[in-house]
C-alpha positions in Angstrom: 0.1 0.2 0.0 2.7 2.4 0.8 4.4 1.7 -2.5 1.2 2.4 -4.3 1.0 5.8 -2.5 4.5 6.8 -3.5 3.6 5.9 -7.0 0.3 8.1 -6.9 2.5 10.9 -5.5 5.2 10.6 -8.4 2.5 10.7 -11.1 0.8 13.8 -9.4 4.4 15.5 -9.4 4.9 14.9 -12.7 1.5 16.2 -13.6 2.2 19.3 -11.9 5.5 19.9 -13.4 4.1 19.1 -16.9 1.2 21.8 -16.5 3.4 24.3 -15.6 5.7 23.7 -18.1 2.7 23.5 -20.7 1.9 27.1 -19.3 5.0 28.6 -19.5 5.4 27.3 -23.1 1.8 28.7 -24.0 2.7 32.0 -22.3 6.0 32.1 -24.2 4.0 31.4 -27.8 1.2 34.0 -26.6 4.3 36.8 -26.4 5.9 35.5 -29.5 2.8 35.8 -31.6 2.2 39.2 -30.3 5.7 40.8 -30.8 5.9 39.2 -34.4 2.3 40.5 -35.4 3.3 44.0 -34.2 6.2 43.9 -36.1 4.6 42.3 -39.2 2.0 45.3 -39.1 4.8 47.9 -39.0 6.5 46.1 -41.8 3.4 46.2 -44.2 2.4 49.8 -43.1 5.8 51.1 -44.3 5.2 49.3 -47.4 2.0 50.4 -48.2 2.8 54.0 -47.4 6.4 53.5 -49.1 8.0 54.6 -46.0 11.7 53.6 -46.9 13.4 55.0 -43.8 11.2 52.4 -41.6 11.2 49.7 -44.3 15.1 49.8 -44.3 15.4 49.2 -40.4 13.3 46.0 -40.6 15.5 43.8 -42.5 19.3 42.2 -41.6 22.2 43.4 -44.0 22.2 39.8 -45.6 18.6 39.8 -46.2 17.6 37.3 -49.2 14.1 37.8 -51.0 12.9 35.0 -52.7 9.8 35.8 -55.5 8.5 33.2 -57.4 8.3 35.6 -60.4 11.6 37.9 -60.0 14.0 35.2 -58.5 16.5 35.9 -55.8 17.7 39.2 -54.6 20.6 39.4 -52.2 21.7 42.2 -49.6 20.0 45.0 -48.2 21.1 47.6 -50.7 19.9 45.7 -53.9 16.7 44.8 -51.8 15.9 48.3 -51.2 16.9 49.5 -54.8 14.3 47.0 -56.2 11.7 48.3 -53.7 12.7 51.9 -54.3 12.3 51.6 -58.2 9.6 48.9 -58.7 7.1 49.6 -55.6 7.5 53.3 -55.0 9.2 54.6 -58.1 6.0 56.0 -59.5 4.0 57.9 -57.2 0.9 57.8 -59.8 0.8 53.9 -59.3 0.4 52.5 -55.9 0.3 48.7 -54.4 -1.6 48.0 -51.2 -1.3 44.7 -49.5 -3.7 43.5 -47.0 -3.6 40.0 -45.1 -6.5 37.3 -45.4 -8.0 37.1 -42.2 -7.3 33.7 -40.3 -4.6 32.9 -42.6 -1.4 33.9 -40.6 0.5 31.6 -38.5 3.6 32.3 -36.5 6.0 29.5 -35.3 9.1 30.0 -33.0 12.6 29.0 -34.4 14.6 27.8 -31.7 17.7 29.9 -31.1 17.1 31.9 -33.9 13.8 33.6 -34.0 10.3 33.2 -35.9 8.7 32.0 -38.8 5.3 34.0 -40.1 3.4 32.7 -42.8 0.0 33.3 -44.6 -1.9 34.4 -47.5 -2.5 38.1 -49.0 -3.8 40.5 -51.4 -2.7 43.2 -53.5 -4.8 46.4 -54.5 -3.6 48.5 -57.4 -4.3 52.0 -57.8 -3.3 54.1 -61.1 -3.5 57.8 -61.3 -7.3 59.1 -60.3 -8.8 55.7 -60.8 -10.4 53.6 -58.3 -8.4 51.0 -56.3 -8.8 47.5 -57.7 -7.8 44.2 -56.7 -5.2 42.5 -58.6 -3.2 39.6 -57.1 -3.1 37.1 -54.3 -0.1 35.6 -53.1 1.4 33.3 -50.1 4.2 34.8 -48.0 6.7 33.4 -45.4 9.0 35.5 -43.4 11.9 34.6 -41.0 12.4 37.1 -38.0 15.8 37.1 -36.6 16.5 38.1 -32.9 20.1 39.3 -32.3 21.4 42.2 -30.4 18.0 42.8 -28.5 16.4 43.7 -32.0 14.3 41.7 -34.5 14.9 42.1 -38.0 13.7 39.9 -41.3 16.3 37.9 -42.7 14.5 36.1 -45.3 11.5 36.9 -47.3 9.7 34.5 -49.5 6.8 35.9 -51.8 5.4 32.8 -54.1 2.0 31.6 -55.6 1.2 35.0 -57.0 -2.1 34.7 -59.0 -4.2 37.2 -60.7 -7.5 37.7 -58.7 -10.4 40.3 -58.7 -13.1 41.8 -56.2 -15.2 38.8 -57.4 -13.5 36.6 -55.1 -15.6 38.1 -52.5 -19.0 37.6 -54.2 -21.7 35.0 -52.9 -22.3 32.1 -55.4 -26.1 31.4 -56.2 -26.2 27.6 -56.6 -28.0 26.6 -59.9 -29.1 23.0 -60.8 -27.5 21.4 -64.0 -30.8 21.6 -65.7 -30.6 25.5 -64.6 -27.3 25.7 -66.4 -27.9 24.0 -69.5 -29.9 26.7 -71.1 -26.7 28.8 -71.4 -24.3 25.7 -73.0 -23.9 26.5 -76.6 -21.3 28.0 -79.2 -21.1 31.9 -79.2 -19.0 34.2 -81.5 -17.6 37.7 -80.2 -16.2 40.2 -82.4 -12.7 40.6 -80.5 -12.2 37.3 -78.9 -13.9 34.8 -81.7 -15.3 31.6 -81.1 -16.6 31.1 -77.3 -17.5 27.8 -76.0 -19.9 27.6 -73.0 -20.3 23.9 -71.8 -20.8 21.9 -68.4 -17.8 20.4 -67.1 -17.7 16.9 -65.5 -18.0 18.3 -62.2 -21.3 20.0 -63.4 -19.9 23.7 -63.4 -20.8 26.1 -66.4 -17.4 26.6 -68.1 -16.2 29.2 -70.8 -13.5 28.3 -73.1 -12.3 31.3 -75.0 -9.2 29.9 -76.4 -6.5 31.8 -74.5 -8.8 31.7 -71.5 -10.7 28.6 -69.9 -12.6 29.6 -66.8 -15.4 28.4 -64.6 -18.3 30.7 -64.6 -20.0 31.0 -61.1 -23.6 32.3 -60.8 -24.4 35.5 -59.1 -28.1 35.7 -60.3 -30.2 33.6 -62.6 -28.5 34.6 -65.9 -25.3 36.7 -64.4 -22.2 35.2 -64.0 -18.7 36.2 -62.9 -15.2 34.4 -62.9 -13.0 34.8 -59.7 -9.3 35.3 -61.6 -10.6 39.0 -63.4 -13.2 41.7 -63.0 -15.4 40.2 -65.5 -19.2 39.6 -65.3 -21.1 37.8 -68.0 -24.8 38.3 -68.5 -26.7 36.1 -70.8 -29.8 38.1 -72.6 -33.0 35.7 -73.8 -35.1 36.5 -76.8 -39.1 36.8 -76.3 -39.3 32.9 -76.2 -37.2 32.7 -73.4 -34.0 31.4 -75.3 -30.4 32.4 -74.9 -29.3 34.6 -78.0 -26.1 36.1 -76.5 -24.3 37.5 -73.7 -22.5 40.7 -72.6 -19.2 41.0 -70.8 -18.5 43.8 -68.3 -15.1 44.4 -67.0 -14.9 46.6 -63.7 -18.5 47.9 -64.7 -17.8 48.8 -68.3 -19.1 46.8 -71.1 -16.1 45.2 -73.3 -17.6 42.1 -75.4 -20.7 41.0 -76.8 -21.0 37.4 -77.8 -23.8 36.0 -80.3 -25.2 32.5 -79.7 -24.7 30.4 -82.8 -25.9 27.0 -81.8 
């Protein structure tokens, strides 16, 4: 009986130690997350406002910037030159970045610092035109803690894809029978032959030669694609048959396709 009591005592002691360790680890992770999120906010605020003075202070001298389209840029002077010319070089053209809520994760990097990763989107404003959503991408940044300072040493920007405000639109679900009336061959003055068909998954799809895209229903006869600011409105005749569709880009009509068969 005495032996069993000793074993129970040991178990409770270990449980207490583990709970204490887990609590400390959790507090440490919370502190790290708060710190990195604040640094990340400072970084992107400087990016969006082209505050190059603040921007420069956030990187190590041996910064490595990996971009899936532009390749690798090494060292702080070259990196700053790229940002100055490509992002902040033209005052009439501005990029603005927003993080996609809920996508960010932060991980501790033992004896070094931390990693932050997530998804973000970019808005473009040209002159006096309305700002528009143009791109989405993923990011992974490595923060280094050295000499009581946090600085980024590695920046990865990848999986860049064109996108538009349409990604935020709510889709109306239509049955295959409801979608079938739009199927057919069309002819457009600018883009030539256009084929509208149902995919194997039952999705209304457009094949315009250089562009194949899934059409998402906004209303009974109005569709959109998520990759570009395009809206397609199908027009019926007096008998209820589809005779054509129009294409609007950013609200302006840019094409009209007549149904052939």
